[in-house]
Residue frames as qw, qx, qy, qz and C-alpha x, y, z in Angstrom:
[[0.643, 0.102, -0.582, 0.487, 115.46, 38.39, -136.75],
 [0.043, -0.331, 0.377, -0.864, 114.76, 41.25, -134.41],
 [0.716, -0.306, -0.081, -0.623, 111.35, 39.79, -133.48],
 [0.863, -0.024, -0.499, 0.077, 112.93, 36.43, -132.75],
 [0.420, 0.161, -0.541, 0.710, 115.38, 37.89, -130.21],
 [0.355, -0.320, 0.162, -0.863, 112.57, 39.92, -128.69],
 [0.845, -0.224, -0.302, -0.380, 110.57, 36.70, -128.20],
 [0.738, 0.017, -0.557, 0.379, 113.56, 35.03, -126.52],
 [0.116, 0.252, -0.420, 0.864, 113.97, 38.00, -124.22],
 [0.594, -0.311, -0.033, -0.741, 110.29, 37.94, -123.36],
 [0.883, -0.117, -0.443, -0.097, 110.49, 34.20, -122.69],
 [0.542, 0.142, -0.552, 0.617, 113.58, 34.71, -120.50],
 [0.174, -0.301, 0.291, -0.891, 111.87, 37.50, -118.51],
 [0.774, -0.251, -0.172, -0.555, 108.72, 35.37, -118.07],
 [0.841, -0.043, -0.508, 0.179, 110.81, 32.36, -116.92],
 [0.341, 0.204, -0.499, 0.770, 112.81, 34.53, -114.57],
 [0.405, -0.328, 0.137, -0.842, 109.63, 36.00, -113.10],
 [0.867, -0.174, -0.366, -0.291, 108.23, 32.53, -112.66],
 [0.700, 0.054, -0.552, 0.450, 111.39, 31.47, -110.77],
 [0.031, 0.282, -0.352, 0.892, 111.23, 34.61, -108.57],
 [0.646, -0.304, -0.060, -0.698, 107.56, 33.98, -107.77],
 [0.880, -0.120, -0.457, -0.042, 108.26, 30.35, -106.95],
 [0.493, 0.143, -0.542, 0.666, 111.05, 31.32, -104.58],
 [0.210, -0.306, 0.230, -0.900, 108.87, 33.91, -102.92],
 [0.801, -0.271, -0.234, -0.481, 106.02, 31.45, -102.42],
 [0.805, -0.036, -0.524, 0.277, 108.49, 28.85, -100.92],
 [0.254, 0.261, -0.444, 0.819, 109.88, 31.52, -98.65],
 [0.493, -0.330, 0.075, -0.801, 106.43, 32.42, -97.34],
 [0.875, -0.199, -0.373, -0.234, 105.68, 28.78, -96.69],
 [0.687, 0.045, -0.531, 0.494, 108.85, 28.45, -94.56],
 [0.061, -0.429, 0.274, -0.858, 107.90, 31.45, -92.41],
 [0.072, 0.125, 0.799, -0.584, 106.14, 31.25, -89.09],
 [0.374, -0.319, -0.537, -0.686, 102.47, 30.51, -89.37],
 [0.090, 0.126, 0.741, -0.653, 100.01, 30.99, -86.51],
 [0.257, -0.383, -0.713, -0.528, 96.36, 29.98, -86.99],
 [0.483, -0.479, 0.025, -0.733, 93.29, 30.96, -85.15],
 [0.905, -0.266, -0.316, -0.099, 93.22, 27.42, -83.61],
 [0.660, 0.130, -0.422, 0.608, 96.77, 27.82, -82.35],
 [0.059, -0.398, 0.221, -0.888, 95.96, 31.16, -80.69],
 [0.713, -0.398, -0.125, -0.564, 92.72, 29.80, -79.20],
 [0.891, -0.133, -0.411, 0.139, 94.44, 26.71, -77.89],
 [0.466, 0.221, -0.412, 0.751, 97.25, 28.72, -76.33],
 [0.238, -0.395, 0.158, -0.874, 94.88, 31.09, -74.61],
 [0.806, -0.354, -0.142, -0.452, 92.65, 28.37, -73.30],
 [0.883, -0.424, 0.191, 0.060, 95.44, 26.02, -72.14],
 [0.189, 0.832, -0.510, -0.111, 99.14, 26.67, -72.76],
 [0.488, -0.325, 0.810, 0.001, 100.05, 23.06, -71.75],
 [0.737, 0.437, 0.505, -0.105, 97.70, 21.74, -74.45],
 [0.415, 0.881, -0.175, -0.144, 99.31, 24.12, -76.92],
 [0.160, -0.672, 0.719, 0.080, 102.78, 22.74, -75.97],
 [0.623, -0.044, 0.779, -0.046, 101.65, 19.17, -76.36],
 [0.674, 0.595, 0.428, -0.092, 99.99, 19.73, -79.67],
 [0.475, 0.877, -0.045, 0.054, 102.05, 22.33, -81.57],
 [0.063, -0.823, 0.563, -0.038, 105.51, 22.11, -79.98],
 [0.487, -0.294, 0.821, -0.041, 105.86, 18.43, -79.07],
 [0.421, 0.250, -0.614, -0.620, 103.49, 17.32, -81.83],
 [0.269, 0.088, 0.927, -0.245, 101.33, 14.79, -80.02],
 [0.131, -0.291, -0.745, -0.586, 98.36, 13.61, -82.09],
 [0.423, -0.148, 0.167, -0.878, 94.92, 15.08, -81.33],
 [0.350, 0.086, 0.887, -0.288, 92.38, 12.70, -79.77],
 [0.382, 0.623, 0.683, 0.002, 89.54, 13.83, -81.94],
 [0.077, -0.182, 0.234, 0.952, 88.87, 16.40, -84.61],
 [0.460, 0.521, 0.440, -0.569, 85.68, 17.88, -85.93],
 [0.603, 0.481, 0.570, 0.284, 84.27, 17.51, -89.40],
 [0.175, 0.979, 0.080, -0.069, 84.55, 21.27, -89.83],
 [0.386, -0.692, 0.498, 0.353, 88.33, 20.97, -89.41],
 [0.550, 0.019, 0.730, 0.405, 88.59, 18.46, -92.27],
 [0.393, 0.783, 0.467, 0.116, 86.20, 20.47, -94.45],
 [0.036, -0.971, 0.112, 0.210, 88.23, 23.67, -93.85],
 [0.462, -0.461, 0.627, 0.425, 91.53, 21.90, -94.67],
 [0.556, 0.327, 0.693, 0.321, 90.00, 20.65, -97.89],
 [0.258, 0.927, 0.272, 0.017, 88.79, 24.09, -98.91],
 [0.247, -0.857, 0.331, 0.307, 92.18, 25.62, -98.13],
 [0.539, -0.188, 0.714, 0.405, 94.01, 22.93, -100.10],
 [0.489, 0.602, 0.587, 0.233, 91.64, 23.38, -103.08],
 [0.100, 0.990, 0.064, -0.081, 92.11, 27.19, -103.04],
 [0.370, -0.697, 0.484, 0.378, 95.87, 26.82, -102.79],
 [0.559, 0.081, 0.715, 0.411, 95.98, 24.51, -105.80],
 [0.351, 0.816, 0.442, 0.124, 93.70, 26.84, -107.76],
 [0.050, -0.978, 0.102, 0.178, 95.81, 29.85, -106.97],
 [0.490, -0.492, 0.592, 0.408, 99.11, 28.10, -107.82],
 [0.470, 0.148, 0.753, 0.437, 97.96, 26.83, -111.17],
 [0.266, 0.790, 0.500, 0.235, 95.90, 29.85, -112.35]]
């Protein structure tokens, strides 16, 4: 019986840790995020920065490197979350 209650305690601690980690990750996602592109855009033209990142107007064009980078980041995020 003692081993059984120990397993339940271990499961509870693991579940509690998983909940804490999930909340921490969600909190980080809700925090301010500034990318290299945002800084570069602001420094080169603050009006363009306002249109793109504050107002949210769509970009006229985007490079293939941007799409590739987003795919790599998404894949790494999925890998890190599930492993």
